[in-house]
N, C-alpha and C positions, 0 to 999 in steps of 0.2 A: 412838538413837531420833530420828527426823526431826521437824521442826517440825510437820508435819501430824498425826502420830500424837498429839502432845501436845494437840491440839485435838479429838480424837475424843470421842465421848460416853462411852465405856466406861472400864475400869480403866486404860488407858494414858494417860488425860488427867491429866497432872501439870503443867499450865501454872501460871503465877504466879497467874492469876485463880482457878483452882480451889483452889489452896493457900490463897489469901487467904480464900476462901469457907469452907473447912473450918475454919480457925482461928478464925472468928468465931462458932462455935456455943457455946451455954452448956453447962455440965457435964452436965445431964440429957439434952440432945439428943445430945451427943457420946457419952454412954454407950449410948444406944439405937442409934446408928449403928454403934458398935463391936460391940455384941451382934448386930446384923443381919449385919455383915460376917463374924462368926465362925461363923454357923450356916447361911447361905444359900450356894448355888452362886453364883459370880461369872460373869456373862454378858457377852458381847461388847459389848452396847450398853445394858445396864441398870444397871450398877453402876460406881463406888460411888454409893450413894444420896446425893442432894443434901441432903435434910432429912427431918424426921419430920412427917408429916401428922397432924393431930388431928381435923379435920372439913373438910367441903367442902359448899358450897351455891352454886347458881347458877354464876357464873364464877370463884369464888374458893376458894382452899384456905387454911385456917388451920393454921399449924404449931404444934408443941407449945410453942414459945416465944412464941406469940401473934402472930406476923407474918402478915399477910394478903397472899396472892400472887394476882395476877390471872393466870389460866391461859389463855393463848392457844392451847394445844396440845390439852389434854383427851384426849391419846392417840387422837384421832380418833373417840372414842366418845360424846362428850357434846354432841351437837347441841342437846339440850334443856336443857343445863346439869346440874350436879351436883344430885342429889336433886330432880329436877323433880317437883312435887307431883302432877301429873296422872299421870305415868308411874308414880310410886311407888304411888299409890292403886290404879291398875288392876292392877298386878302383885300387890299384896297381896290384892286381891279374887280374882284368879285362883288364887293360891297357897292361899287358904283353901278355895276350891271344888274345885280340881283340882290338887294339888301335883305330880302326876306322871302322865304318860300315855305309854305306849310306843306304837310304831307298829303294834302288834297291834290297837290301838283308834284311833278318830279322835275328834275333839271339835270343838266350834264355834270355840274359840279358834284352833286350828291352821288350820281350813278358812277362816275369815274372813281370817286373816293372809295365807295363800297366795293367796286370791282378790284381796285388795287389791294384793299385789305384782304379780300378773298384770295387773290393771287398769292399774297404773302403767306397764306396758310397752306399753299399747294393744293387748294381746293378742298381741304379736309373740313373746313368750316365755311359753308356756302351761303348762309343767311345773315343779314346785317340789319341793325336798327340803330339809329343815332339818337342821342339825348344830350342835355346840357352838362351833365356832371357824372362823375364816377359813382357816387352814391345812387343816383337814379338808375344807371345801367346795371348795377348789382341788384337793385330791387327788381328790375325787369327780368334779369336772369333767374331770380328766385320764382317769379311768376311763371316764366316759361317752364321751369322744372315742375311746378304744381300742375300746369295744364297737361304736360306731356306724360307725367307719371301717374297723375291722379292722387299723389301723396303730398302732405304738407310739411313733413318734418325735414330738418336740415342739420347736417353734421359740419362742424368747423373746428378749428384749433383754438385752444386757450391762447390768449395773447395776440390773436389775429386782429386785423383791422380791415373792415370792408365798407366804411363810410359812417357818417354821423347821423343818418336818419334813424327813426325808431326801428324800422325793419332791419337796417344794416347793423346797428349796434346790438340788436337782438342776436344776430348770428355771429357777430364779432366777439372777441374774447378779451378785450381790454377793460380793466376795472374802471378807469377814470371816466369812460364814456357811459358806463352802465349805472354809476352811482346816482341815487336820488331820482331815477327815472320811473320807479314803480313797476307794475307788471309790464313786461315786454312781450314780444310776439311769441306765442306758444310754439312748442315743437322744435326748439333750437337746442342742440346737444353739442357740447364742447368735449374734445378729446385732447390728450397731451400732444403737443407738437413734436416732430422728430428732432427739433433743435434743443429740446429741454436737456438740462444737466441732471441726468438721472443716475443715482447710485446703484440702481437695480439691474444694470445691464445695458445692452445696445438701445439707445433712445429711439432709433428708427424701428427696431423690432417691437419695442413696447408700444409705440404709437400705432403701428400697423395691427398688432394683436388687439389692442384696445378697440380700434375701429372695427375689426372683424367681429369682436365680441358684441359690440353695440348693435351692429346691423343684423347679427344673428339672433338677438334677443329683443329687438325693438321693431315694431311694425310701423308702417306709414313713412319710412324714410325715402325721400325722393331725390335728395341732392347732397353732395359733399362739396362745399366751397372752400377753396384754399388759395393761398399765394404760392406759386411754384418755388419762390424763395422770398424770405422777408426782406423788404427793402431797407429795414432798419438794422437788423442783425447781420444780414448778408451771409447767413449760414445756409449752404446749399444741400438739401437732401439728395441722396444718391439716386441714380436711375433705377436701381433695384427696388428702392422704397416706392417710387412712383409707379413702377410696373406692378407691384403687388397691390397698391391702392386701386389702380385701374382694373386689375383682375377682380378684386372684391366688388367694385362698383358694377362691373359687367355681370357678375354672377348674381347680384341681388337687384339688378335693374335700376341702379342709382346713377343719376347724371353727375358727371365730374365737371365742376365749374372752376376755372382758373381765373383768379382776380389778378390781372396784369396791369392794373391802372398805373402803378408807379414803376413797373419793371420792363414793360414792352418798349418798342421803338428803339432798339439797339442799346438799351441801358446795360444789358449784360453781354453785349457782343453779338447777339443775334436779334433779328427783328422781334421775335417773341421769345421770352425766357423759356416757355414750355418746349421749345425746340431742343433744349438741352436735357429734358427730363426723360426722353425716350418714349413718351406717350403723347397721344393727342386727346385733349379734353373734349367734352361735348359742347361746352360753352366757354367763351373767353370774353372778358370785359376789358376795355381800354379806356383811357382818359388822360388827364394831365397833359403830357407832351403832345397829344394828338391835336390840340388846338394851337400848336406852335408857340405857346407861352403868351398868346395874345387874346384868344377867344376861349370861353368855356365850351369844351367839346368832348364828347365821349361816345363810345360805341359798344354794342354787344354783338358778338359773332357766335353763330351756332351751326351745328351740323344739320343736314337736311332732315334728319329724323325729328328734329325739333320743330319743323315747319308743318304743323298738322292742320293748318287752315283756320285756327281760332285767332281772333283778333287780340293782339297784345296792346293794351292801352296804357 
Protein backbone atom coordinates (compact mmCIF):
# COMPACT_ATOMS: atom_id res chain seq x y z
CA UNK A 1 0.00 0.00 0.00
CA UNK A 2 1.53 3.31 -1.02
CA UNK A 3 1.53 6.45 1.12
CA UNK A 4 -1.03 8.18 -1.07
CA UNK A 5 -3.62 5.41 -0.72
CA UNK A 6 -3.40 5.71 3.05
CA UNK A 7 -4.62 9.30 2.76
CA UNK A 8 -7.61 8.46 0.54
CA UNK A 9 -11.13 9.10 1.78
CA UNK A 10 -12.31 5.50 1.63
CA UNK A 11 -11.63 2.15 3.31
CA UNK A 12 -7.97 2.17 2.29
CA UNK A 13 -7.27 5.11 4.62
CA UNK A 14 -5.37 3.50 7.47
CA UNK A 15 -3.17 6.46 8.33
CA UNK A 16 -2.04 7.21 11.87
CA UNK A 17 -4.38 10.23 11.95
CA UNK A 18 -7.37 8.07 11.01
CA UNK A 19 -6.46 5.37 13.53
CA UNK A 20 -6.09 7.95 16.29
CA UNK A 21 -9.52 9.40 15.42
CA UNK A 22 -11.15 5.96 15.49
CA UNK A 23 -9.74 5.05 18.89
CA UNK A 24 -11.08 8.28 20.42
CA UNK A 25 -14.77 7.29 20.14
CA UNK A 26 -16.85 6.48 23.19
CA UNK A 27 -18.35 2.99 23.54
CA UNK A 28 -21.85 3.94 22.29
CA UNK A 29 -20.46 5.66 19.18
CA UNK A 30 -18.06 2.79 18.46
CA UNK A 31 -20.95 0.34 18.71
CA UNK A 32 -23.03 2.27 16.15
CA UNK A 33 -20.06 2.57 13.77
CA UNK A 34 -19.42 -1.18 14.02
CA UNK A 35 -23.11 -1.94 13.37
CA UNK A 36 -23.01 0.37 10.33
CA UNK A 37 -19.90 -1.34 8.99
CA UNK A 38 -21.50 -4.76 9.40
CA UNK A 39 -24.69 -4.03 7.44
CA UNK A 40 -23.87 -1.47 4.72
CA UNK A 41 -21.94 -1.90 1.49
CA UNK A 42 -18.50 -0.35 1.70
CA UNK A 43 -17.98 2.30 -0.98
CA UNK A 44 -14.80 3.64 -2.53
CA UNK A 45 -15.09 7.14 -1.10
CA UNK A 46 -17.77 6.97 1.59
CA UNK A 47 -16.56 4.59 4.29
CA UNK A 48 -15.47 3.97 6.94
CA UNK A 49 -17.82 6.47 8.56
CA UNK A 50 -16.06 9.12 10.60
CA UNK A 51 -18.62 9.54 13.37
CA UNK A 52 -22.32 9.28 14.26
CA UNK A 53 -24.47 12.34 13.58
CA UNK A 54 -27.32 13.08 15.95
CA UNK A 55 -28.59 16.41 14.62
CA UNK A 56 -27.66 19.20 12.22
CA UNK A 57 -28.61 22.85 12.08
CA UNK A 58 -27.19 25.76 10.15
CA UNK A 59 -23.52 25.07 9.55
CA UNK A 60 -23.00 22.61 12.41
CA UNK A 61 -23.39 18.88 12.93
CA UNK A 62 -23.80 17.52 16.46
CA UNK A 63 -22.47 14.03 17.03
CA UNK A 64 -24.01 11.37 19.23
CA UNK A 65 -21.27 12.08 21.77
CA UNK A 66 -22.26 15.76 21.92
CA UNK A 67 -19.41 17.22 19.87
CA UNK A 68 -20.30 20.15 17.57
CA UNK A 69 -18.58 20.06 14.16
CA UNK A 70 -18.45 23.11 11.88
CA UNK A 71 -19.13 21.61 8.44
CA UNK A 72 -17.29 23.41 5.64
CA UNK A 73 -18.26 20.72 3.10
CA UNK A 74 -22.00 20.06 3.42
CA UNK A 75 -21.63 17.56 0.55
CA UNK A 76 -22.23 20.58 -1.74
CA UNK A 77 -25.97 20.47 -0.99
CA UNK A 78 -26.39 22.88 1.91
CA UNK A 79 -26.04 26.38 0.50
CA UNK A 80 -28.82 27.45 2.87
CA UNK A 81 -27.46 25.47 5.80
CA UNK A 82 -28.82 22.36 7.50
CA UNK A 83 -32.54 22.60 8.24
CA UNK A 84 -32.98 26.08 6.80
CA UNK A 85 -36.36 27.13 8.28
CA UNK A 86 -37.58 28.86 5.11
CA UNK A 87 -36.73 25.86 2.91
CA UNK A 88 -38.18 23.41 5.45
CA UNK A 89 -41.43 25.34 5.77
CA UNK A 90 -41.99 25.63 2.01
CA UNK A 91 -41.27 21.93 1.48
CA UNK A 92 -43.69 20.96 4.26
CA UNK A 93 -46.39 23.18 2.74
CA UNK A 94 -45.90 21.59 -0.66
CA UNK A 95 -45.85 18.06 0.77
CA UNK A 96 -49.14 18.63 2.57
CA UNK A 97 -50.81 20.03 -0.54
CA UNK A 98 -49.28 17.87 -3.28
CA UNK A 99 -47.06 15.03 -1.96
CA UNK A 100 -46.59 13.52 -5.42
CA UNK A 101 -47.21 14.47 -9.04
CA UNK A 102 -46.14 12.39 -12.02
CA UNK A 103 -45.26 14.02 -15.34
CA UNK A 104 -48.66 12.89 -16.61
CA UNK A 105 -49.86 16.03 -14.82
CA UNK A 106 -48.34 19.42 -14.25
CA UNK A 107 -48.54 21.73 -11.26
CA UNK A 108 -47.67 25.27 -10.28
CA UNK A 109 -44.67 24.23 -8.16
CA UNK A 110 -42.95 22.52 -11.08
CA UNK A 111 -43.78 25.25 -13.59
CA UNK A 112 -42.62 28.08 -11.32
CA UNK A 113 -39.37 26.26 -10.53
CA UNK A 114 -38.65 25.59 -14.22
CA UNK A 115 -39.50 29.18 -15.16
CA UNK A 116 -37.18 30.53 -12.47
CA UNK A 117 -34.29 28.36 -13.65
CA UNK A 118 -34.82 29.51 -17.24
CA UNK A 119 -34.94 33.12 -16.07
CA UNK A 120 -31.62 32.65 -14.31
CA UNK A 121 -30.05 31.68 -17.64
CA UNK A 122 -31.33 34.94 -19.19
CA UNK A 123 -33.39 32.71 -21.46
CA UNK A 124 -30.34 31.14 -23.10
CA UNK A 125 -31.40 27.68 -21.92
CA UNK A 126 -35.16 27.44 -22.23
CA UNK A 127 -36.03 23.77 -21.78
CA UNK A 128 -36.04 21.94 -18.44
CA UNK A 129 -36.46 18.39 -17.16
CA UNK A 130 -36.38 17.35 -13.50
CA UNK A 131 -35.01 14.10 -12.07
CA UNK A 132 -34.06 12.67 -8.66
CA UNK A 133 -30.26 12.87 -8.92
CA UNK A 134 -27.27 14.43 -10.63
CA UNK A 135 -26.18 11.12 -12.10
CA UNK A 136 -29.59 10.75 -13.76
CA UNK A 137 -29.64 14.26 -15.29
CA UNK A 138 -26.13 13.79 -16.66
CA UNK A 139 -27.36 10.57 -18.27
CA UNK A 140 -30.33 12.49 -19.69
CA UNK A 141 -27.97 15.14 -21.06
CA UNK A 142 -25.97 12.45 -22.88
CA UNK A 143 -29.19 11.02 -24.32
CA UNK A 144 -30.30 14.46 -25.53
CA UNK A 145 -26.93 14.90 -27.26
CA UNK A 146 -27.33 11.58 -29.07
CA UNK A 147 -30.84 12.46 -30.23
CA UNK A 148 -29.96 15.98 -31.38
CA UNK A 149 -26.66 15.19 -33.13
CA UNK A 150 -27.25 11.60 -34.18
CA UNK A 151 -23.78 10.78 -32.80
CA UNK A 152 -22.91 8.62 -29.80
CA UNK A 153 -19.33 9.54 -28.84
CA UNK A 154 -18.53 11.84 -25.92
CA UNK A 155 -15.39 13.75 -24.95
CA UNK A 156 -14.58 14.54 -21.31
CA UNK A 157 -11.59 15.28 -19.10
CA UNK A 158 -9.35 12.80 -17.37
CA UNK A 159 -10.00 13.16 -13.64
CA UNK A 160 -13.54 14.45 -14.11
CA UNK A 161 -16.54 13.17 -12.18
CA UNK A 162 -20.07 13.13 -13.61
CA UNK A 163 -21.81 10.55 -11.43
CA UNK A 164 -21.49 6.95 -10.30
CA UNK A 165 -23.82 5.23 -12.79
CA UNK A 166 -22.30 2.99 -15.46
CA UNK A 167 -22.98 5.60 -18.14
CA UNK A 168 -21.58 8.48 -16.12
CA UNK A 169 -18.46 6.66 -14.89
CA UNK A 170 -17.88 5.76 -18.54
CA UNK A 171 -17.63 9.43 -19.50
CA UNK A 172 -15.95 10.42 -16.22
CA UNK A 173 -12.22 10.16 -15.78
CA UNK A 174 -11.65 9.09 -12.17
CA UNK A 175 -9.77 5.82 -11.79
CA UNK A 176 -11.41 4.59 -8.58
CA UNK A 177 -14.88 4.57 -10.15
CA UNK A 178 -13.79 2.67 -13.25
CA UNK A 179 -11.82 -0.11 -11.58
CA UNK A 180 -13.31 -3.64 -11.77
CA UNK A 181 -16.29 -2.41 -13.81
CA UNK A 182 -15.41 -4.32 -16.96
CA UNK A 183 -16.47 -2.98 -20.37
CA UNK A 184 -17.98 0.47 -20.01
CA UNK A 185 -20.09 2.51 -22.43
CA UNK A 186 -18.33 2.72 -25.79
CA UNK A 187 -17.40 5.96 -27.49
CA UNK A 188 -16.06 7.79 -24.41
CA UNK A 189 -12.87 9.75 -25.05
CA UNK A 190 -10.85 11.45 -22.30
CA UNK A 191 -8.56 14.41 -22.92
CA UNK A 192 -6.09 16.17 -20.59
CA UNK A 193 -7.80 18.73 -18.36
CA UNK A 194 -6.67 22.38 -18.48
CA UNK A 195 -5.74 22.12 -14.80
CA UNK A 196 -3.11 19.44 -15.32
CA UNK A 197 0.46 20.11 -14.19
CA UNK A 198 2.17 19.73 -17.54
CA UNK A 199 5.90 20.25 -18.14
CA UNK A 200 5.30 20.75 -21.86
CA UNK A 201 3.85 24.26 -21.89
CA UNK A 202 0.54 25.97 -21.21
CA UNK A 203 -1.82 23.30 -19.86
CA UNK A 204 -4.83 25.13 -21.33
CA UNK A 205 -3.20 25.24 -24.74
CA UNK A 206 -2.31 21.55 -24.59
CA UNK A 207 -5.84 20.61 -23.53
CA UNK A 208 -7.53 22.68 -26.24
CA UNK A 209 -5.09 21.47 -28.92
CA UNK A 210 -5.72 17.87 -27.85
CA UNK A 211 -9.48 18.40 -28.06
CA UNK A 212 -9.21 19.93 -31.53
CA UNK A 213 -6.98 17.09 -32.70
CA UNK A 214 -9.40 14.45 -31.40
CA UNK A 215 -12.51 15.97 -32.98
CA UNK A 216 -10.65 16.50 -36.26
CA UNK A 217 -9.61 12.84 -36.44
CA UNK A 218 -12.51 11.05 -34.75
CA UNK A 219 -16.00 10.73 -36.22
CA UNK A 220 -19.34 10.45 -34.41
CA UNK A 221 -18.52 12.86 -31.55
CA UNK A 222 -21.74 14.49 -30.43
CA UNK A 223 -20.95 15.98 -27.02
CA UNK A 224 -18.26 17.41 -24.80
CA UNK A 225 -19.17 17.20 -21.10
CA UNK A 226 -17.14 19.15 -18.57
CA UNK A 227 -17.24 20.87 -15.23
CA UNK A 228 -16.72 24.64 -15.74
CA UNK A 229 -14.36 24.28 -12.78
CA UNK A 230 -13.57 21.30 -10.58
CA UNK A 231 -15.32 21.57 -7.23
CA UNK A 232 -12.44 19.63 -5.66
CA UNK A 233 -9.36 21.39 -7.04
CA UNK A 234 -11.09 24.77 -7.58
CA UNK A 235 -8.72 25.66 -10.41
CA UNK A 236 -10.59 27.89 -12.83
CA UNK A 237 -9.81 27.65 -16.57
CA UNK A 238 -9.60 31.03 -18.29
CA UNK A 239 -12.36 32.57 -20.41
CA UNK A 240 -10.01 32.30 -23.40
CA UNK A 241 -9.88 28.53 -22.93
CA UNK A 242 -13.63 28.09 -22.78
CA UNK A 243 -14.18 30.42 -25.74
CA UNK A 244 -11.84 28.27 -27.81
CA UNK A 245 -13.62 25.09 -26.68
CA UNK A 246 -16.97 26.68 -27.58
CA UNK A 247 -15.66 27.65 -31.02
CA UNK A 248 -14.36 24.13 -31.68
CA UNK A 249 -17.69 22.63 -30.62
CA UNK A 250 -19.62 25.00 -32.88
CA UNK A 251 -17.37 24.30 -35.84
CA UNK A 252 -17.79 20.53 -35.50
CA UNK A 253 -21.47 20.46 -34.48
CA UNK A 254 -20.71 19.20 -30.95
CA UNK A 255 -22.96 20.03 -28.00
CA UNK A 256 -21.20 21.56 -25.00
CA UNK A 257 -22.56 20.17 -21.70
CA UNK A 258 -21.62 21.85 -18.43
CA UNK A 259 -21.98 19.70 -15.32
CA UNK A 260 -22.81 22.23 -12.60
CA UNK A 261 -24.17 19.78 -10.06
CA UNK A 262 -21.74 20.83 -7.29
CA UNK A 263 -20.91 24.36 -8.49
CA UNK A 264 -24.19 26.11 -9.38
CA UNK A 265 -26.58 27.98 -7.07
CA UNK A 266 -24.08 30.68 -6.08
CA UNK A 267 -21.32 28.30 -5.02
CA UNK A 268 -18.88 30.43 -7.05
CA UNK A 269 -20.52 33.82 -6.51
CA UNK A 270 -22.89 33.66 -9.50
CA UNK A 271 -25.99 31.53 -9.86
CA UNK A 272 -24.29 29.44 -12.55
CA UNK A 273 -20.52 28.99 -12.63
CA UNK A 274 -20.69 29.11 -16.43
CA UNK A 275 -21.57 32.81 -16.21
CA UNK A 276 -17.88 33.37 -15.45
CA UNK A 277 -16.62 31.38 -18.46
CA UNK A 278 -17.68 33.86 -21.13
CA UNK A 279 -19.66 31.18 -23.01
CA UNK A 280 -23.12 29.65 -22.87
CA UNK A 281 -23.31 25.85 -23.01
CA UNK A 282 -25.96 23.92 -24.94
CA UNK A 283 -26.91 21.90 -21.86
CA UNK A 284 -26.43 22.47 -18.12
CA UNK A 285 -27.07 19.94 -15.35
CA UNK A 286 -27.93 20.88 -11.76
CA UNK A 287 -28.36 18.91 -8.56
CA UNK A 288 -27.19 18.73 -4.96
CA UNK A 289 -28.17 22.14 -3.51
CA UNK A 290 -31.21 22.33 -5.79
CA UNK A 291 -33.11 20.21 -3.26
CA UNK A 292 -32.25 22.52 -0.39
CA UNK A 293 -30.31 19.79 1.36
CA UNK A 294 -33.60 18.04 2.20
CA UNK A 295 -34.88 16.24 -0.90
CA UNK A 296 -32.99 14.58 -3.79
CA UNK A 297 -33.64 16.87 -6.74
CA UNK A 298 -31.83 17.63 -9.99
CA UNK A 299 -32.47 19.30 -13.34
CA UNK A 300 -31.21 19.44 -16.89
CA UNK A 301 -31.52 22.70 -18.82
CA UNK A 302 -31.02 22.92 -22.57
CA UNK A 303 -31.25 25.40 -25.41
CA UNK A 304 -34.25 25.44 -27.70
CA UNK A 305 -32.27 23.67 -30.44
CA UNK A 306 -32.24 20.59 -28.18
CA UNK A 307 -36.06 20.47 -28.18
CA UNK A 308 -36.62 18.48 -31.34
CA UNK A 309 -39.85 16.80 -30.35
CA UNK A 310 -38.41 13.41 -29.46
CA UNK A 311 -39.42 11.98 -26.10
CA UNK A 312 -36.66 11.86 -23.50
CA UNK A 313 -37.44 9.02 -21.09
